[in-house]
Phi, psi and omega in degrees: 000129176274136179228161178265178184298322181297314179294321179302319180295335182271355182289153177290164184301332182278000182284141178246131180226154174241131181291143174233083186282153172065039180282126178270119182234150180297137177091355178244137180284332181237155177300149180243155176267137178228174181223137176269115178282116184255336179198151173244173181308316181293335182246018186303327180275351180231099182294144174283144179284155178291148180297150177250154178093178180048047175080010180261000000 
């Protein structure tokens, strides 16, 4: 799941994210930074798989 900086700041300490810098999105004039949420505290021992499709 991709999240923005504001949501990232609200995540619990056990959450794991990977940066996705320079994402070009509709409705924005400049690229935005996003984060791929890979695990939360409840899932810290079981990483979420990376999304499939859309060129991934």
